[in-house]
C-alpha positions in Angstrom: 7.4 10.7 -6.7 7.9 14.0 -5.9 6.7 14.2 -2.0 6.8 17.9 -1.3 5.4 20.9 -2.7 8.3 23.4 -2.9 8.5 25.4 -6.2 10.2 23.8 -9.0 11.8 25.4 -11.9 10.4 24.2 -15.0 12.5 25.7 -17.8 12.4 23.1 -20.6 16.2 24.2 -21.3 17.8 21.6 -19.0 21.0 23.1 -19.1 19.7 26.4 -17.8 17.5 25.0 -14.6 18.7 26.2 -11.4 18.9 23.8 -8.4 17.5 24.6 -5.1 20.4 27.0 -3.9 19.8 29.0 -7.6 23.1 27.3 -8.9 22.7 25.6 -12.1 22.1 21.9 -11.6 24.5 19.3 -12.4 23.2 17.6 -15.7 19.9 16.7 -16.7 19.3 13.9 -14.1 18.3 16.3 -11.2 15.1 15.4 -10.1 14.2 19.1 -9.3 14.5 19.8 -12.7 10.9 18.0 -13.6 7.8 20.5 -13.8 6.0 20.9 -10.3 2.7 19.8 -11.9 3.1 16.4 -13.7 0.1 15.4 -15.6 -2.8 13.4 -14.1 -1.9 10.3 -16.6 1.6 10.4 -15.5 0.4 9.9 -12.0 -2.1 7.2 -12.5 0.2 5.2 -14.9 3.1 5.3 -12.3 0.8 4.6 -9.4 -0.7 1.6 -11.3 2.5 0.0 -12.2 3.7 0.6 -8.7 0.6 -0.7 -6.9 0.9 -4.1 -8.9 4.5 -4.4 -8.3 4.0 -3.7 -4.7 1.4 -6.6 -4.3 2.9 -9.2 -6.4 6.2 -9.3 -5.4 6.0 -10.1 -1.6 2.7 -11.9 -2.4 3.7 -15.1 -0.9 4.6 -13.5 2.5 1.2 -11.8 2.5 -0.5 -15.3 2.2 1.7 -16.2 5.2 0.6 -13.3 7.0 -3.2 -14.0 6.7 -3.0 -17.6 8.1 -0.6 -16.4 10.9 -3.3 -14.1 12.0 -5.7 -16.7 12.4 -7.0 -16.8 16.1 -7.7 -20.3 16.0 -5.7 -22.1 13.3 -5.8 -25.9 12.2 -3.1 -27.7 13.9 -1.6 -28.0 10.3 -1.5 -24.5 9.8 0.1 -23.3 12.9 3.6 -21.8 11.8 6.3 -20.2 14.0 8.2 -18.4 11.5 7.4 -16.8 7.9 10.5 -19.1 6.5 9.0 -22.3 8.1 5.4 -21.2 6.8 6.5 -20.9 3.4 8.6 -24.2 3.6 5.5 -26.2 5.0 3.0 -24.8 2.5 4.9 -25.5 -0.2 5.8 -29.0 0.5 2.5 -29.9 1.8 0.0 -28.0 -0.3 2.2 -27.2 -3.8 4.4 -24.6 -5.1 1.6 -22.3 -6.4 -0.4 -22.5 -3.1 1.2 -19.1 -1.6 0.4 -17.3 -4.8 -3.6 -18.3 -4.4 -5.7 -14.8 -4.6 -3.0 -13.0 -6.5 -5.1 -13.0 -9.7 -7.9 -10.6 -7.8 -5.2 -8.8 -6.0 -3.7 -7.8 -9.0 -7.0 -6.6 -10.8 -7.8 -4.3 -7.6 -4.3 -2.8 -7.4 -4.0 -1.3 -10.6 -6.9 0.9 -10.5 -6.6 1.5 -6.6 -3.2 2.7 -6.7 -3.8 4.7 -9.7 -6.4 6.5 -8.3 -4.5 6.7 -4.8 -1.1 8.4 -6.2 -2.9 10.9 -8.2 -5.5 11.9 -5.6 -2.2 11.8 -3.0 -0.3 14.2 -5.3 -3.1 16.7 -6.0 -4.5 17.0 -2.5 -1.0 17.5 -1.2 -0.1 20.1 -3.7 -3.3 22.0 -2.9 -3.0 21.7 1.1 0.8 22.7 0.8 -0.4 25.8 -1.0 -2.6 26.9 2.1 -0.6 25.6 5.1 2.9 26.3 4.0 2.4 28.6 1.0 3.9 26.1 -1.2 6.7 24.6 0.8 7.0 21.2 2.4 4.2 20.5 4.8 4.2 17.2 7.1 0.5 18.0 8.1 -0.4 18.3 4.3 1.5 15.1 3.6 -0.4 13.1 6.3 -3.7 14.6 5.3 -3.3 13.9 1.6 -2.4 10.3 2.5 -5.5 10.0 4.6 -7.6 11.3 1.9 -6.1 9.2 -0.7 -6.7 6.3 1.4 -10.5 6.8 1.4 -10.5 6.4 -2.3 -8.0 3.5 -2.6 -10.0 1.2 0.1 -13.1 1.8 -1.5 -11.9 0.1 -4.8 -9.4 -2.2 -3.0 -11.8 -3.7 -0.2 -13.9 -6.3 -2.3 -10.4 -7.8 -3.5 -9.2 -8.1 -0.2 -12.0 -10.0 1.3 -11.7 -12.3 -1.9 -7.9 -12.7 -1.4 -7.9 -13.5 2.3 -10.8 -15.9 2.0 -8.4 -17.7 -0.8 -5.4 -17.6 1.3 -6.7 -19.2 4.6 -5.9 -22.9 4.8 -8.3 -25.4 3.6 -10.1 -22.6 1.7 -13.3 -23.9 0.2 -13.2 -22.1 -2.8 -12.1 -23.5 -6.3 -11.1 -20.3 -8.0 -11.6 -16.6 -8.2 -15.1 -16.7 -9.7 -16.3 -19.4 -7.0 -15.1 -17.6 -4.3 -16.8 -14.3 -5.7 -20.1 -15.9 -6.6 -20.2 -18.2 -3.2 -19.9 -15.0 -1.1 -22.5 -12.7 -3.1 -24.8 -15.5 -2.8 -24.8 -16.8 0.8 -23.7 -13.3 2.5 -24.9 -10.7 0.2 -22.9 -7.7 -1.4 -22.3 -6.2 1.7 -19.8 -8.9 2.7 -17.5 -7.3 0.3 -17.6 -4.1 2.3 -17.9 -5.7 5.9 -14.1 -4.8 6.8 -14.2 -1.4 5.2 -14.6 1.0 8.3 -12.1 -1.3 10.0 -9.7 -1.2 6.7 -10.1 2.6 7.1 -9.4 2.8 10.6 -6.2 0.9 10.1 -5.2 2.6 6.8 -5.6 6.1 7.6 -3.0 6.3 10.5 -1.4 3.8 8.4 -0.9 6.0 5.5 -0.5 9.1 7.8 2.5 7.5 9.5 3.7 6.2 6.4 3.9 9.3 4.3 5.3 11.6 7.2 7.9 9.1 8.1 8.8 8.8 4.0 9.1 12.6 4.0 11.1 12.7 7.3 13.5 10.2 5.8 13.7 12.0 2.5 14.6 15.2 4.0 17.7 13.5 5.8 18.4 11.1 3.0 17.7 13.2 -0.2 17.5 16.8 0.8 17.5 18.3 -2.5 15.2 16.0 -3.7 17.0 14.9 -6.5 15.7 11.7 -8.3 18.0 9.4 -6.3 16.5 5.4 -6.3 18.8 4.5 -3.0 17.1 7.0 -0.8 13.8 6.4 -2.1 14.1 2.5 -1.4 15.4 3.0 2.2 12.8 5.8 3.1 10.0 3.8 1.8 11.3 0.4 3.6 11.5 2.3 7.2 8.1 4.0 6.3 6.5 0.5 5.9 8.1 -1.1 8.6 7.0 1.8 11.1 3.5 2.0 10.0 2.8 -1.7 9.7 4.0 -2.4 13.1 2.0 0.3 14.7 -1.3 -0.7 12.8 -1.0 -4.3 13.4 -3.8 -4.7 15.9 -6.2 -3.3 13.5 -5.1 -5.7 10.8 -5.7 -8.4 12.9 -9.3 -7.3 13.4 -9.7 -6.7 9.6 -8.8 -9.9 8.8 -10.9 -11.4 11.2 -13.9 -9.7 9.4 -12.7 -10.5 6.2 -12.3 -14.5 6.8 -15.3 -15.0 9.3 -13.3 -17.8 11.1 -16.0 -20.1 11.5 -14.0 -22.4 14.2 -12.9 -19.4 15.9 -16.3 -17.7 16.1 -18.1 -21.0 17.0 -15.8 -21.4 19.9 -17.1 -18.3 21.6 -20.9 -19.0 20.4 -21.2 -16.6 17.9 -23.6 -17.2 15.3 -24.2 -15.7 11.8 -21.7 -13.0 10.5 -19.5 -11.0 12.6 -19.8 -7.2 11.7 -18.4 -3.7 12.8 -15.0 -2.8 14.3 -16.0 -2.9 17.8 -17.4 -6.4 17.6 -14.1 -7.5 16.1 -12.0 -5.8 18.7 -13.9 -7.5 21.5 -14.0 -11.1 19.8 -10.0 -11.0 19.1 -9.6 -10.1 22.9 -11.7 -13.0 24.2 -10.3 -15.4 21.7 -6.5 -14.3 22.6 -6.3 -11.7 24.9 -3.7 -8.5 24.2 -1.4 -10.9 22.6 -3.8 -11.8 19.8 -3.7 -8.3 18.6 0.0 -8.8 17.5 -0.6 -12.0 15.4 1.3 -12.2 12.4 3.4 -8.8 13.2 6.5 -10.3 12.0 5.0 -11.5 8.6 3.2 -8.0 8.3 6.5 -6.0 8.7 8.5 -8.6 6.7 5.9 -8.1 3.9 5.4 -4.3 4.3 9.1 -3.2 4.4 10.1 -4.5 0.8 6.6 -4.0 -0.9 6.7 -0.1 0.4 10.4 0.1 -0.9 9.2 -1.2 -4.4 6.2 0.8 -4.5 7.9 4.3 -3.9 11.2 3.2 -6.0 8.9 2.3 -9.0 6.7 4.9 -8.6 9.4 7.8 -8.6 11.1 5.9 -11.3 8.0 5.9 -13.3 6.8 9.4 -12.9 10.8 10.8 -13.4 10.7 8.9 -17.0 7.4 9.9 -18.0 7.7 13.2 -17.1 11.0 13.6 -18.8 9.3 12.3 -22.1 6.5 14.8 -21.7 8.8 17.8 -21.4 10.8 16.6 -24.3 7.6 16.5 -26.5 6.6 19.8 -25.3 9.8 21.4 -26.2 9.9 19.9 -29.6 13.1 19.6 -32.0 15.8 21.8 -31.2 16.0 24.7 -33.9 18.9 26.0 -35.6 21.3 27.8 -33.6 
């Protein structure tokens, strides 16, 4: 993905395209040779593919993270590390158990990320024109990430609720439809958005830090903004690690609101359903003190680093390929010389 808004020469004659310094580019693989305003379809298609791959490749680690964030886990579900957790889950619960809930995640991730990346690119470009006269602006990048997150989480939050309920140890739900039906019947439709405010409170700073870190790394590793897979992978991994570590306390609260751990809530005499970010913060602190806010941080960082690296590299690749195909179609067959 083109994560800055500096002017791009969109001359369709690839041999005549000039680089950043006004000199001819070296070959037609120069990322800066792509048009500045790739179509909405390109952003949405690339975003959907990137989102699905991001969530599926590292999904077993996400399952471990959910369990490790349990505030009062079953003695059989207490793990010392991500590797030990995966090994025990596979041995005692079956090979496919770490993938439970993957289906709803894929259903949500495609449209959520399509809207997310398309919104990000549009808002970033608009704000950069205002703030930096078309140049790269970290403020524009951060604000665009925040706006895109609101839209993304509105689509993804119900899928997150179902996914985390199915990931928990001894989950009572037989399958996806049973989980959705039981939640709707016993807790109402509002249950699917019970953690939305907490999700936003977590993801808005997460994405602001994420995009600004990515842009900063790109300025260092890929200053000419060519299509360079290695720099996208490293920048994405760094951005994912930093933003994941910083926002872990909010992720713990979100997990509690999504899973409604009955054992934990009953131990401090909370009846009914826990709602609201403030109540979640107080409950987490009562159950485990300050340390409880960082439960599962290892699994969260291990999950987020490759996931974010995958998302950026896949998104950049598909945007690059799809945009070049669009340029070739618009240029049409070369006429006689």
